N, C-alpha and C positions, 0 to 999 in steps of 0.2 A: 609204816613209818608214822610220825607222831602227827597230829592235825593241827592247825593252826591257830592260832588265839582270835578271836575277833580284832577287829581292825582298833584301837584306842589314835590315829591319825583321823579316822573319818568323823572324829566327832568334834563338834564346832562348839562354840562358846555356851554352856549350858547345857550340853547334851550327855555328859557324866552320867546323870542319874538317871537318862533314859537306858543309855547301855547297860546300865547295871539290870536295870529290868529287863532288858534285852537278855543279859546273859541270864538271868531266872528262867525265863521263857521258853529259852532254848535247852535249861536243864531238866524245865519239869516234862515241856512235851517228849523229850527221848524216854525219860524215868516213866512217866506211865505206859509208853510201849514196851518199855524194856521188863516194868513192873507185868504186866501183861502175860508175856513171854515165857520169860524166864526165873519170875519168884513166884508167882503164884499155880499151887498146885492145878494141873494137867489130867486127871486121871483118866481121859477117853484119849490123848497124845493128838487130837487133831489139832493142826495149827491153829492158832489163835492170829496172827499177822498183825501187821500196824505200819507205818510206814515214817521210819524216821528221819534217812533222807530226805524227803518229801516232805515230812516237816520243817526241816530244818533252813530249808531253802525261803519258807514264807516268814520266818520269825520275824527279822528284821523287819521287813514288812509291814506286818501285821502290829510290831511293838509301834513305828511311828503313827500308823495311821490310828488304833487307838488310842495311846496314851497322848497325842498332839491334837489328832484331825476331827475324829468323830465328833458327832453331837447327838444327842437321846433322839430325834428327829430321823437319822438318818439308819440305813438298814442296810447289811453285807450281808452276800451269800459268800460263802468258803469256798474253796475248792476240798473236794471229798474227804483227798488224802493228808491234810491240813489239820482234820479233826484236833487231834490232841495240841493244837498250839490256840483252837480256841476253848478247848478247854482249860489249859492254864489261863488263858489270859481271864476266864470269864473267875474261877480259883485265886488269883489274886486281887480283881475286885469283889470278891466277897460274894457274887453269884452262884458261886458251887462249893457243897461241901464237900473235906480232905476225904471222905471214907470214899468217892466216888471216884478218884484219882486212883486207886487200885481194881478199878472194876471197869476197864476199858474193853470192849465186847464180853462182856458178864450176862446173864439173862438177869433183866432188870438197871444192869447199868448203865457206861457212857456206849450210843451207840456207833457200830464202825465209823460212820460218818455222818455230819450232823444234820440232824433231825429234827424239825419243829414240833412236832408229835409225842416224841417218845425222848429225847432228851431232857435231862432236869434241871438243865441251865438256858440261858436267854440263847437261842437260835433262830435267827432271821428267817431264814430259806434252807430247805433240807436241798442238801447235791450231791445223794448217795448216784442220781443217776449221771453220768458225765456227758459234759457240754448241759444239756438241760436244765443242770441246777444255775450253770452261767449264764443264763438267758431268762430267767425267774423277775431279776432285777427290770427289765424291761418291762415285761407284762406288768410286775406291782409297782412302775412307775404309771403307767397308763389308766390301772386301778386307781392308784390315788387319787388322779387326776379327773376320773370319772368322778368317786363319790365329792370331792370338792364342788365338781360343776352342778351336783343334784342336790345340793345343801348340806354333806355333811363336814364332818371335820376332821379328817384324817393330814390336815397340815401340810409340813413343807417336808423338804430333806433328799441328801444326795442318795442314790441309789447306785451300792458298788458291787462289782464281782470280781472274787479273786481267783481267778482259774489259773491252769496249768499252762503251758504251749505247746502241747499238746491235744489238749480239747477245744482246741482253732481247727483239728482235720473234722471236727462233729459237720454235717451238713446243718444241723439244727441252729448251730452258731450262724451261719451264713444266711438262713433264713430269717432269722430275726432283726441280722444288721442291716440288711438289703428291706425289709420293709418301709415304705414311704414314711411311715406315722412316726420312726425310731429317729430320725434326724434332727425331729423337734424335740426330744428330751433332754433337754439339757442337764437334769438331776442325775445323769449315768454317767457313771466310771467304771472304768473296764480296768484293772492292773494284771497285767501277764506277768507271769513268773516264770521266767523265759532263761530254763536250766536247761533248754535243749537235749531232754535223755526224754524218754521215753520208757515204759516199762523194760525193754528187755535189752534197750541198747541208747547211745546215743547216735542224736539223728545227725546223718552227714549233713546237710541243708535243711537249715528251721526254715530259708526264705525270709529270713524278718524284714528286707526291704522292702518283696512284696505284698508282706500282711500290711505293712504301714502303709502303703500304697492304694491296699484295697478297703482299709480305714477311710481313710482321705478321701479316698474318691464317693462314699458312703456319709459323707458329709461330718465324719469324727473328727476331733482335735487328736493328734495322735504326739505324745510326750515320750522318748524316748532314753531312758536313764539307761546306760550303757556302762561308764566307768566311773569308777569309787573319787574321792580326792588325791588319794597318795597316786595313782597311775595319772591322773590328769594334770598332777605338777610334774612329774616325770617326763609326761610330755611337752612341757616346753622350755627342757633344758637339751642340751644339743646331745643329738640323736634322736629326740623325743618323739619328732615325726616321722621317723622311718620306726620306732617302737610301733608306736600308734598304727603304722599301716601294716607292720608285720602281725600284729595280733589282730585288726580286721578281716586280713586276706587267711588268716587261718581256717581250714575246715573245723567245723565243730569236735570230732574225734582226736585230733591233734592238739588244739588247747585244752580238751580235756585231760589226754596227758600229761600235759605239762602238768594239772594238778595233785599228780602223783607223783610228783620229781622232787628232789631234795634239790639243796639251792646251789649245788655244784654240777647236778644234771641240767638244773635250769639253765646254767653259762655255759654251757656246750650247745645244747637244742632250741634257746630261744633265739639268739641271733639268724640263725636258719643259713640260706647257703646263696643267696639274694646279694644285688648292690649293696643294702641298707644293712647288711651282716656287720660291717665293721664299726660303724657310727653304732650302732645296738650295744657292741660288744664291749664297746669303752664304757658308755652310760650305764650298765650294770656293774662293771669292774668297780665304781663306785660305793656300789650298796652291799651290807652285809647279806650275811644267806638270809638270817630271819627274815629283812626284810625285803628280800629280793620273793620269796616264797610267800608271803605276805602278800605282794606288790601284784604276782600273778592271779590271784584271785581276787582284787579290790574292785568287784564290775560293783554298780551302780544300784542294785536290788539289797546289797548288805551293808550302804554307806547314810546313816542316818537322819545326816544333814543332808544328803542331796537328795534321799526322799521327800525328807521335808519340803524342800524347796519344788519339789517336782508338785508334788499335792495344792501348794500353795498357788501355783501356777494354774491350777485347771480353770479352763472358762467354762462357765455354768451356762453359756448361752447355748452350747451344743452338746453333744455326748463327747467321753473324752476315753481316751484309751494309752495307760501307762505301760508301753514295753519296758520292764526290768530285769535288767539282765542280771542273772543268779547264778550260786553253785550248785546244784544237787549234793544234801547233807552238808552245809556249808559251816565249818567248826567241831565234825566229826570226823573220825577215825575215816569212815567210809567217805568222804567228800571227792566227787568227780571220779566213783569208781563205774564205769557203765554197768555192774548189776549189782547194783546199792539199792535200786527202786524196794525191794523187802528185805532188805538185809541187816542186822540187826547185830550193836555194839556186843562186844565180848563180854564180860565182867571186869576183865583189867583194863580194857580202851574206855568202861563206862565210869572206873573209879580215876583216871586221868583224866577224863573230861570235868569229874566231879573237882580235881585238885584244880584246875583252870579256870570253871567258873565259881569258884570258891561256891560249893554245893558241898553236903554232907549225905554220902551214900546210904547213912545208918539212919538218917533223918532226912530222909529224899523230899519231903514235902513241908518242909520249913518256911513260914513266910519271913518277910523283912522286921526287922526289930522296930518296937514303937519310938517314935522317936526322931526314925533314920531319916532320912531323906526320899528315899526310894519307897518307903512306906508310905512318906506321905503323897508322894505320886501316886500312888497306888490308891488312897484314899480319896487323895482331890479327882482323880479320873472317874472313879465311882459313882462319886456325888455329881459330876457333869453328865454322865451318863444314864445318871437314871430316868427311867422313863416315867409319868406320871398313873396312876392307875386309867382303863380304860372303861368307862361303863356300859357294858354291854347291852345292845338294845335288842327287844325281841321283832323276829319279823311281823307284819302285820300278819291279821288274818285274812285266810283265805275260806271259799266256800267250798263247799264240796261235790255240790252240784248245782250247775247255772240252772238247770231245770226245761231247757230246750232239748227237743225228742225230733232229732235228725229225719230227713223223709226222701224220697228219692234217692238218686245215687252219690255216692260220696268216696273220697280215697284219705286214706287217715292222715296223710299227706296235709292233704287242705283242711281236715278238722283241728291240727295245732293250728294253724294260721286265725283261722275261726275262734279257733277259743281264747285265743292272745286278744285279739278282739272285744270279745266278750267278756274280758276279763277288764277290761276299762272303764265298763260300763257298770260292772257288778259289783268288782272291789278294788276300786279305784286308786287306795292306797297301797294296796300290795300290787298292784299293773305299776305303780313308780318305782318300784322294785327291778320288775323285770329287765333286765338287760339281754338283748339279745347278740348273738357273733356269728359273722358268717364268712366263709373266704369266697369272695364272690359269687353265690348263689343264692343271693335273695328272691331272686324273681324268681327263679327255676324248684325253689324249694315252701313256694307258698308262702313266703312272710310278705308280700310286696304291701298289702293290707296295713299289716302293721308299722313296717317303714314308715306309710304312707303317712300314719297315724299319728307314732310318736318321732318322727326324725331320726335322722343319724346324727352320731355324736362327734362333734369336733371338739379342740380344745378352743378355739373361735369360729366364729361366727363364717359363712362362706357365701355367695350367691348364689342361687341355683339359677340358674342361665335358661333355663326351659321351661322354667313355671309357666308361662306364660305358651307355651305348644300342647295346643289341642289333642295332640297324639301321642302327648306323653302318658304310662299309665303308672310310670313308678317315677315318686316324685322324689327326689334328691335333697332335702332339705337338711344342710348339714348346721349346728347347733351347740354349745356345750351340752342344752338343755335335753338333747336325742337320748336316744333307746337302745338303738344299734347299732354296734362297729363293724364294720366291713373291710376285711385284712387283705390281703395280694391272696394269692393260692396256693397256700401253704400251710397244709392243714396241722403239723408241728405247733406253727404259729397260734393257730386259732384254738387249738384244746390247753395249750401252755397261758395265753390272754385267760383264759376260761379258770382254770386251776387258779390262779390269782384274784379274779374276781369274786370266785367262791370263795377265798380266802378272807375278804374285808371284814366280815365279821369280827374273828377274832384277831385279826391284826389294827384293825382300827375301830372297832364298836359298831361298825355299820353295817348291818346284812343286804347283801344281794341275792337275787336270783336269777342267776345268769342261764341263760340256755344258746347252747353252740350248736349250730345245724351245717351239717355238711354228709355231702356224697354217701351213704353207707358203707360200698367198696373203697372207703377211702377210710375206716374207722382204724382198719390194722395198718396202716400208714400211721395214723396218728395213736397207734396203743403206748406206745412209751410215755412221751409225755402228758396222755392221760393219766396213766395209771399213779404217775409222779407225782402229779397234781391233789390226783385225790390220797394217795401217802401223805403229802403235806397239811394236808387238813382244808383242801379247797371241795367244798360242794357247790354242786353244778349238774341240770342237765345235758347232757348230750343225746343229740337227733342226727340219728341217723336214714338218708331218705332222699331217692329211694332203695329199695332194697329188693335182691334176691335176683333170682332172673324171670322173678315178674316184670320185667323190664320190658322183656321179648324182644320188640326191633333193635335195641341197641345190644345185646347178645351179652357175650362172655367177657368183653373187654370191661362191663360196668355191672357185674354180678357180684355179687356178697356171695357166700357158701359160711364161711365159718363165724361172720360175726353173732349168730343169735349164742355161739358156745361161749366166744371171748365175752358176752356180758354175763351170762351166766358163771364164769369162772372167777370174774376181776370183782377182788376186795374193796369193802367200800362201797360199793355200788350195786344196786339193783335194779337189772334189765326186763323192758317190758317188751311186746311185740303186738297189740290190738288190732283185732277185725275188722272195727265199724267206730261212727266217727265219734258216738256217746262214749265208748270204751276208752277213748284217745281225750278223752275231755277230762274226765274220770282221773283217769291214772294222770294226767299231767297235775291238775288239782293236789294232787296227792302229793305228788313227786315234788312240787313245787314245795307241800307245807312242810316239807322232810328239810328243805333249805335254811342255811343261815343261824344255824344255833347250836348249840354243845349236844353232842349223840347225834347230830345229823346223817343226813348221807347223800350222797349223788344218784343219779339216774341215769340210764342209757337207753333211750327210745327207738326201735327199728319201726320206721313207718314205712307205708305203701304208698306207689302213684298208682296202681289198680282200682279202679272205680265198681265200685261193691253196693249191688242194693240194699239201701239201710233195713228195708223192712224185713229181711231176714236176722236183721237181731233179735226180732220180737220181742221187743221192752215191754213189761209188765206195766196198763197201766195203773194199778193200784199203788198207793204213796210207798206202802208196807212194801209191798215185795219190790217196786223199782230199787227201794233202797238196800235189801239184802241181795238182787243182782249188781246194783254198783259196792256192797262192800266184797263179793266176791271178787270180782273182775279187778280190784283193788291188791286183794289177795292171789291170784296168780291163775283163778279160773272160773267157768260159771257151764253150768249145764243148759244149752241151746235147747234141744230136745230130748223128752225123756219118753217112751212108751212102754207101757206095758207088756210083757213079754219079752223085752228086748233080748237078743241072744249073741250079742256082738256092739262092743262100742267105738266109737270114730273118736280119736283127740287129736283136732286139729289147731291151728296156731296161726295168725295172721290173714296173707292173702287168700291162701286156699282154702277158709273157711267154707266159700261156696261150692269148691268142688266136694268136701265132707258132705254136706248137705245135698246134694245130687245125689250122692251113692247112696245116702240113707233113705234115700226117694224108691232109686230103682233097687236096693234092697229089698225093702217095703214091697213095693210091687211084685217081687218074687216069693214074697210072704219070707224074709227074716227080718224081724226087725232091729233098728240100731239105735243104740243112744248117741249122740252126738256132743261130746262137748269141746266148745268153747277156751283155749289153754290162752292168758293175757302174759303169766309171766312163769317161764319154765324156771326162772331162779329161784323165786317165793314157794315154787311148789318143793323144787331138791330141798332146800333148806328145810321145808316143811315136814320131808321124808327123813330127812337128819336127826330132827328135832325130836320126832316119834320115836327113831332108835337111840336117843339121850346123847347127840355127839355134838349141838350145839344149843343153845335157848333160840326158840322162835316158836311162833305160833303153829299147829299144826290142826286147827278148827277146818281149814279150808279141805282138808283130806276126808274129812268125815261128810262132810254138807256134798259135796263133790264127787270124790271117790268111796262112795259106802261099801261095805263089806256085802252088802245085802245085793249089790247090782254090781260083783264082778264077773265079767263078760270076759274072753277073750276080746283082745284090743288093739288096734289099728290106731298108730300114730304119723301124723303125715305134717309136713309145714316145707317152707319155700327158704331152704335152710341145711345145713347137715342133719340126717335122720337122727345122730346119737343126742341132738340134743333134747329131743322127748322118750330115747330108748327107757328112762328108768323110771319112766311111770308104771310100767308093767309090774315094777317091783312093789307097788303100795298093795296088791293083795293077790302079788305072785299068780299074775294070769299068762296065760299065752299069749304072746304080742310078735307084732312085724311093725318096722318102722321104714317111713316113706319117705323121702328127701332128695335132697342134690347130693351128686358125691363126684360130677363129673364136670368142668368148664362147660360152660353155656353158648350156645351159639343164636343169631339171630333167627326171627322167626314169627308168626301171630302167634299170641297167646296160646291159642291151643296145639299147636304144634311145638310147643318149648313145651309144656304142660306135660305135652305125650310124650315125649322126648326124655324128660327126667322120671315121669311117672308118678306126676302129681295130678293127674286127672282122675275124673269120677271112673274112669275106667279099673284105672291104678288101682284106687282104693276099693271097689268093690272085690276084683279079684282078689286083694290081701285078704277082705273079711271070708270070701269065701272059702280060701285054702285053711285060715284059723277054723275054719269050723269043720273042715274035713268034706 
């Protein structure tokens, strides 16, 4: 069947030019995907892909938004499968060179989904991760408000999310919508492309009414844009009430099937068999076939005038969601087909589309002629949306060593809070840029002192009703100048906000130093949005604490096994697991210094609540030797104990370093000398190994200093995590090795019992060393 033309009936006065632009956007977005799949050579034969139907359903919405509504201070998150529409608009606005239109999903070309860091044209939010990109503008709005409250110049502007209806199945969406802070963000506007199709099928029951009720209950303004002006006019005629009721009560698959029928078939099927059948039949008898086919597909999400009116009615005092009913593949030969998600037009169908849209398949990237009304509209829009250059500020300088040497017994978790407080005294300008985020675990992760010092951020000051209570230790002073943000217990929200706080340096030229703290077992729960934030250019520090089976009495429900490996494998991030308080301080300062600038990077710190005697760190008193130790700790490892005649090396990380030292003492008593190495970053050590092999650019000097070939002995590795994390260390000097760690779910018990159960105790280290020595 031929596909229907875009409806001229839906255009009010002054919209004719806008519709011409809409037609060109539909053509360009379709042709970009067509060229990538059917024109560009593909020697490998691997599917290129692209989503013509998913793009087509967004064309009207995005045309109305960009060419009528957007301001330069606004930001838009575009649903992943509509990236060709975004690139088409940017091309018409002069923001994308035509050479890229032939390079969708090509190496160095346009990315498969919108990417802030990789696409050559303006992209406000990376949205390749379904659901996560949709919620990013929420956290962008919070970040903008935070920057402004602290004297920055992020300005104002709406934060739009253009999302597919299937994305509303994602839990991340509802975790974000339900956070108490979101109801006050009036700059949020979500536009739902309600095309009622998923990847595989027509969704039987999209439950739009339930979704609308959920947003309403969360305090959002809900605007429903269901029908276009042609259908709305038909509803006013005799039989119109019955026609509306009939369409409203159709299941999604039944309605979608109508979109695939011609006029004669629609006359047969549309009236149905209910009491309204006769009035409906009389009403549609007066319509010609073309008008009838057009009317069936006349939904609000494709009506430029209705869209414009809906956008004008947005209430900026609360978040808004617009449910825009659309047809997947609207305007294409594949429209409404249940398997059109990845379908491509044939060459003949593309030529037919070109004829209807006044395009030329032989000159597909043709722009509007000089002097034309459409060309003028594009030029005016480009001028209106042009953003001023944002001068980038450099982050304040940070000390590398505050100068204290911790004594007594301490935990690395407590060292984090102490270091933050020290920073307010030693580097106050840098400390002002620090913002901490946690999901209702501030006190249990030792941030209490920091929170008392800097206060809790809120868009307006709120009274602290427990300020005069002598028994209150953690003071919850909420004010715009606060530097701690507390969210509900939803790790996805935490790391999503962390990513946006970490992007303020590139978005508004205002560098922040964000630190997020959560229980380490839940890093895995937050992994996808954390990775997304790094990919999108966010630079931050994620702290997982407490970690491992060292929690002991809390047992297997709160253990973390694979998180050290996760940190090692995450691109754009450096992972650390210090053993001592001073290592924690040095590492934190080094990680903060990498934030908020081009070429910067994120970090993951895995900390522990196990008290460790700080004298075991044996920090050198000589300033030069201390600085050497600091540089090595930041680079990934240092020699904690070296003895002449050593026959075995024990490399330990984190909370189990005391077990390694105790094992070395016992081995020495048996006449076997052992070196003990303290690993702080398996990540950096692995990069050094790869650099030595010529696989990637990185420093490898740390291997020569800590793992010299002259001291190559059989190696025991041990950590409170999966043993494979450190097993690669044996490849440095190709020595016999055994790797100790945690491979089973934990259970409650004393630290001694739990370490013995998992083979992390000194006995296990001694046995492993003796076995290696035969």
